[in-house]
C-alpha positions in Angstrom: -7.4 39.2 22.5 -9.8 38.9 19.6 -13.3 37.6 19.4 -13.6 34.4 21.2 -16.2 33.3 18.8 -13.9 33.5 15.9 -11.4 30.7 15.6 -7.8 31.8 14.7 -6.1 30.6 11.5 -4.2 27.3 12.2 -2.0 27.6 9.2 0.0 29.8 7.0 -0.7 29.6 3.2 2.1 29.9 0.6 3.2 33.5 0.0 3.4 32.6 -3.9 0.7 30.3 -5.5 3.0 29.2 -8.3 6.2 27.8 -6.9 7.5 24.8 -8.9 9.5 23.2 -6.2 6.8 23.7 -3.6 4.1 22.3 -5.9 6.3 19.3 -6.8 6.8 18.6 -3.1 3.2 19.0 -2.2 2.4 16.6 -5.2 4.5 14.0 -3.6 3.2 14.4 -0.1 -0.4 13.9 -1.6 0.7 10.8 -3.3 2.6 9.4 -0.1 0.2 10.3 2.7 -3.2 10.9 0.9 -4.3 13.9 2.9 -7.8 15.3 1.8 -6.4 18.5 0.3 -3.3 20.9 0.5 -4.8 22.7 3.4 -3.9 19.7 5.6 -0.4 19.9 4.2 -0.1 23.6 5.1 -1.4 22.9 8.6 1.3 20.3 9.2 4.0 22.6 7.6 3.0 25.4 10.0 3.6 23.1 13.0 7.1 22.6 11.7 7.7 26.2 11.2 6.3 27.1 14.4 8.8 24.7 16.2 11.9 25.9 14.3 11.1 29.6 14.9 10.8 28.9 18.7 14.1 27.0 18.5 15.8 29.8 16.7 14.7 32.4 19.4 15.7 30.3 22.3 19.1 29.5 20.9 19.9 33.2 20.7 19.0 33.7 24.5 21.0 33.0 27.5 18.6 33.5 30.5 17.2 31.1 33.1 13.7 31.5 31.4 15.0 30.7 28.1 16.6 27.5 29.5 13.2 26.6 31.1 11.3 27.1 27.7 14.0 25.2 25.8 13.4 22.2 28.0 9.6 22.6 27.8 9.9 22.7 24.0 12.2 19.7 23.8 10.0 17.7 26.3 6.8 18.5 24.3 8.3 17.5 21.0 9.7 14.3 22.5 6.2 13.3 23.6 4.8 14.0 20.1 7.4 11.7 18.8 9.2 14.2 16.6 12.6 14.1 18.2 14.5 11.5 20.0 15.5 11.7 23.8 18.4 13.9 24.7 17.8 15.9 21.5 19.0 19.5 21.3 17.8 22.7 19.6 19.7 21.9 16.4 17.7 18.7 16.1 14.7 20.7 16.1 16.0 22.8 13.2 16.4 19.7 11.1 12.7 18.8 11.3 10.9 18.1 8.0 7.3 18.1 6.9 7.5 14.4 6.4 8.3 14.0 10.2 5.1 15.5 11.1 3.1 13.8 8.4 4.4 10.4 9.8 2.9 11.2 13.3 -0.6 11.6 11.8 -3.1 9.1 12.8 -3.9 8.2 9.2 -0.2 7.2 8.8 0.0 5.3 12.0 -3.3 3.3 11.1 -1.7 2.3 7.9 1.6 1.3 9.4 0.2 -0.8 12.1 -1.5 -2.8 9.5 -5.1 -1.9 10.2 -5.6 -0.7 6.7 -4.5 -1.7 3.4 -3.7 1.9 2.0 -3.6 5.4 3.1 -7.0 6.2 1.4 -8.6 3.2 3.3 -7.1 4.4 6.7 -8.7 7.9 6.2 -11.9 6.1 5.5 -11.8 4.0 8.7 -11.1 6.9 10.8 -13.6 9.4 9.4 -16.3 6.8 9.7 -15.5 6.2 13.4 -14.0 2.8 13.5 -10.7 3.7 15.0 -9.9 4.7 18.5 -6.9 5.8 20.4 -7.0 4.4 23.9 -10.7 4.6 24.8 -11.3 7.6 22.6 -12.9 7.2 19.2 -11.0 9.5 16.7 -12.4 10.8 13.6 -9.7 13.2 12.6 -7.1 11.8 10.3 -4.7 14.7 11.1 -4.5 13.8 14.7 -1.0 13.8 15.7 -0.2 10.6 17.8 1.8 10.9 20.9 4.5 8.6 21.6 2.8 7.1 24.5 -0.4 6.4 22.4 1.4 4.6 19.6 0.2 1.2 21.1 -3.2 2.4 22.0 -4.4 2.5 18.4 -7.1 0.0 17.5 -10.5 -0.7 16.1 -13.5 0.3 18.1 -14.9 -3.0 19.8 -18.3 -2.4 18.3 -17.0 -2.0 15.0 -17.3 -5.1 12.3 -13.8 -4.2 11.1 -12.4 -5.3 14.6 -12.7 -8.9 13.1 -9.4 -9.8 11.4 -11.4 -11.8 8.7 -13.5 -9.0 7.6 -13.1 -8.7 3.8 -12.1 -5.1 3.9 -9.0 -6.0 6.0 -7.9 -9.0 4.0 -5.6 -8.1 1.4 -6.0 -9.9 -1.9 -3.0 -11.9 -2.9 -2.5 -11.7 -6.6 -0.5 -14.6 -8.2 2.9 -13.7 -9.4 3.1 -13.8 -13.3 6.6 -14.3 -14.9 7.7 -12.3 -17.7 7.5 -15.3 -20.2 3.7 -15.5 -19.4 3.3 -11.9 -19.6 4.9 -11.9 -23.1 2.8 -15.0 -24.1 -0.4 -13.4 -22.9 0.4 -10.3 -24.7 1.1 -12.1 -27.9 -2.1 -14.1 -27.6 -4.1 -10.8 -27.1 -2.6 -9.4 -30.3 -3.4 -12.5 -32.2 -7.0 -12.2 -31.1 -7.3 -8.5 -32.1 -6.0 -9.0 -35.5 -8.9 -9.9 -37.9 -8.1 -12.5 -40.5 -8.0 -11.4 -44.0 -10.6 -13.1 -46.3 -9.9 -13.2 -50.1 -12.8 -12.6 -52.3 -12.7 -14.1 -55.8 -13.9 -11.5 -58.4 -17.2 -12.5 -60.1 -16.7 -13.1 -64.0 -17.8 -10.3 -66.1 -20.4 -11.4 -68.7 -20.1 -10.0 -72.2 -23.2 -9.7 -74.2 -22.6 -10.4 -77.9 -25.3 -8.8 -80.2 -26.6 -11.1 -83.0 
């Protein structure tokens, strides 16, 4: 059973540290979802692998117990929002890392318009401004259940609950046409160019000895 005081590892690290395809994929995930580090990506990826492993094992069994476990697995993933209703084990096998990343609280806060960016959404959560239902959540990696999607909001005591708060109002930048950009660029170039000053050479005096 193991020592109850020692927590089990919740993820599986990559078997090889230098895989170009995996590194590029992780770089894209970091850019799109702004997790704290790659450890959070590996945890979400472990959830996908675990679900797929269970689906593969159950698809090979033809017992009543396997049918019960199959139904429980499908119901659980439906409540998590990872699959649709009336899905099958084949749908579980098509799950991707991005599907789990979309269910993170950080992503949900951003998509519901409570934050202007993924980084800001993470900051709001870790600082205790966001709640799910009546529970204040401080974990950006919390996987939001399907029934909780409409219960994400700011904590009433938080100043950010005011829609007019400066941190929530997006700054609208005026649109600049290509012609204006080109004119500004030329103006900047002319300012940086120093004017050439022509200096006249002083006449050379010649001394004539008497």
